[in-house]
N, C-alpha and C positions, 0 to 999 in steps of 0.2 A: 811631849805626849799629847797635850791639849791641842796643839796645832795639827798634829797627825789625825786626831779624832775629828777636828773641824774639816780637814781636807777629805776624809773618808765620808763624812756626813754630806759634804757638798757633792762629792762624786756620786753618792747614792741618790741624792736629790736629782742630779742631772740624768742619771740612768732611769729613774722612775718617770721623770718628766718626759724623757725621750720615748719611753714605752707608751705613756698616755698620749703623747703627740702623734706617734705613729699609728695609733689605733683610731684617732679622730678622723672623721671622714673629710676627704679633700674634694671628692667628686662623687655624686650619686646619679644614677640613670634609671628611669623607669623602663625596664627592658621591653623593647618592641619585638614582635615576632618577625617583622620584616621591615623593609624601608617604606612600606605603605601603611605602617601603623604609627600613631602618635608617640612621641618620646619627650620626656621632660628631663633636662639636664640641670643639675644644681651644683654650683661651684662654691665651696667654702673658702673664701680668699684668705682668711686668717690662718688656715691650716696648710696653705700652699707654700711655695718658695719663690724667691726672686733671683733670677740668674744674675751673674756678675755683670755690672754695667747697666743694669735695669733698675727701675723703681717699682715698688709694689703697687698692685692694682687695688688693694684693700682701701676702702674709704671713698673711692670714686662713686659718683651718683649712678653710673652704669658703666659696664665694660663691654667689650666686643669679643665674640667667640670667633677666633681664627681657626677654621676647621675644614675638613674634607672627609670624604668617605673612602673606605677600603672596598674595592670591587674585585670580583672574581677574575675579571679580565685584565684590569689595569694595575692592581696592587694598591698600596697605601697612598693617601693624600691625592685623591682624584676629586674633581669638581669643587675646588677649594673656594671658600667664601671668606670675606673679611681679611684679605691678604695684604693690604697696605694702608697708608694713612688717609687715603681718599675718603672724605666724609660720607660719600654714598655707600662705600663698603662697610664702614663702621655702623652707619645708620641701619643697615639691613640686618645686622647681626647683634643688636643690642641685648644685653642681659641686665635686667634691672635689680636693684637692691631690694631686699625684704625689709621695709621700715628703715631703721637706723643700723641694722646689722651689716656685716660684710658677707652676706649670703646672697648670691646672684642666681637667677633662674631664667630659663628660656624653654619654650615648648614649641615643637614643630613636627611636621611629617617629613622625614628625611628625603624621600624621592622628590617631593615638590620643592623643599627648601634648597636642596643642592642642584636641582635641575637634572637629575639622573634620568636618562631615557628609559621608557618602559621596556621591560624584558632584560635589562642589565642587572645582574645580581649584586646586591650590596651586602657586604659582610659585617660592616661596623663603621664606627665614627672615630676620627682622630681630631684632637683639638688642643689648643692652648688659649690663654686669655690675655687680652691686651687692653690698653687704656681707652677710655671713651673719647668722644670728640670734644669733651669739656677739658681734656688734658691738652696742654700746649703741644705735646709731641706724643700722640697715642701709642706709637710703636715703641716708645722708650719705657712704657710701663708693661710689666708682664708677670703672669702667675702660672706656675707649672707644678709638676708632681714631685714632691720631695722623696717619694719612695723609689724613684728611679733616677736619683741624682739630678733632680731639677729638669727632668726630661718631659717630652710630650706625653699626652694622654692617648691611650688606645683602648677603645671599648668595642667589644664584639657582641653582635646580637645573639649569637648562639649560647654564650655563657654569661654575658654581661659582667664578667669578672675583670676584664681589662687588665690593669696592672695591680689589682688588689687594693685600690685606693679608696674604696667606700662601700657601704652596704647598698645592695641593689634590690629593689622591691618592685614587684609587678602584681597589681591587683590585690595588694595586701589589705586594703580597706574596702569594705563593701560599698559600692557606689552605683546607683542606678537612676534612670529617669524614665518617666512615663507620662504621656505617650511619647513615642519616638518612632518615626518622624512626628513633628507637630507643626501647627500653623500659627497659633496664638500664644500658647503657654504650655509649659511642661513642669511636672513636679519631680524634684530631685530628692532622693533619699540616700542617706549615708550614716555610717556609724562611727562613734569614737569609743576608745577602749577604757578610758579612765576619767574620773572626775577632775576638772580643772585643766584638761588637755586643750592646748591651743590648736585650732584647726581653721584653715582658710579654704574657701570654695570659690574658684575663679572660672570664668568663661574665656576661652582663647579663640581667636580666628585662625585661619590657615597660615597666616604670616607669623604666627607665634606671638601676636600682640594680645594683651589683656583687654577684653571687651568690657567686662564688668566683674567687680568683686561682689559676690553674693553674701559672703560672710567672712569675717576674720575676727575670731573671738575665742575665749575660753569656753569649753563645753562640759556638760555633765556626761558621764558615760551612758551610751545607749544609742538608739536610732533617732535621727533628726530629719526634718523635711524642709525644703526651701523651694519656692516656685520661681521660675524665670519666665518673664513675659516677652522675651525676644528683644528687649531694649538694651542699648549700651549705657555706659556710665553717664552720658549726657541726656538720656531720655529719648534718644532717636531709635527708631526701629532698624534692626540690622538687616542686611540683605539675606535672601534665602541661600541655603547651602549648608556645608558641614562646619560644626564647631566642636571644640573640646571642652569638657568640664573636668577640672582637676581639683582633687581634694588633697591637701597637704597637711600633715600633722608634724609633730616634732621628730618623728622617726619614720614616717611612711608617706608614700605618694601613690595615689590611685587616679586613673583617668578613664573617661568613657566618652564615646563619640555621640554627638547629637546632630540631627538633621532638621533644619527648618525649611518648610515648603511655603513659598510666597506666591 
């Protein structure tokens, strides 16, 4: 009787763990209106799965996004990037870890990132995640979606529901900057919802690279202000053009475009 109760308890624990695990986000995307809008993809490697014969990507200093777009004319997996072990392919599609966590992020404008010709309609993004070039065999490490039996991810712009693998947030946090466009400096305002909430504010270039981290700290609830002088992390003036400011909290992602005129 005691062993039966122990087995039932173990079964209940596995079921509960399975429910909690299934509800944990594997992938989130800040839904763009089109391929000409910025998108941030976040992959939670601890919640993904590893196909048979592969090793987990969790713990690598950075991973590669092997991805393509779905187009109205050509279907799924068009204009694919990061498709083999070539260091150039991996280098162009790096997703970096957030601190010591196994959370990886990348921000980009889909049409430019994938090289989709103007006028060709893009419906969504398809992706899986592979080892970085610090891994002896990048293609041997892989992370996928456990909710579709370790399959590929499919994210559509229209609904951003994809395979139901994570919460999708668009402009959930108020984020603005003024003036915009600007020449020497702009003031960025943003809000956090609760005391002690961790929030990071980062500037990205069109290649999806972090130009500068403006803040990464716990905040009190309310409105906050940060100025950016158009300098990168090394103190060099960035080139004129479009940049993305992204605010990320524990539960939300919000982005806004900035234009520097030089």
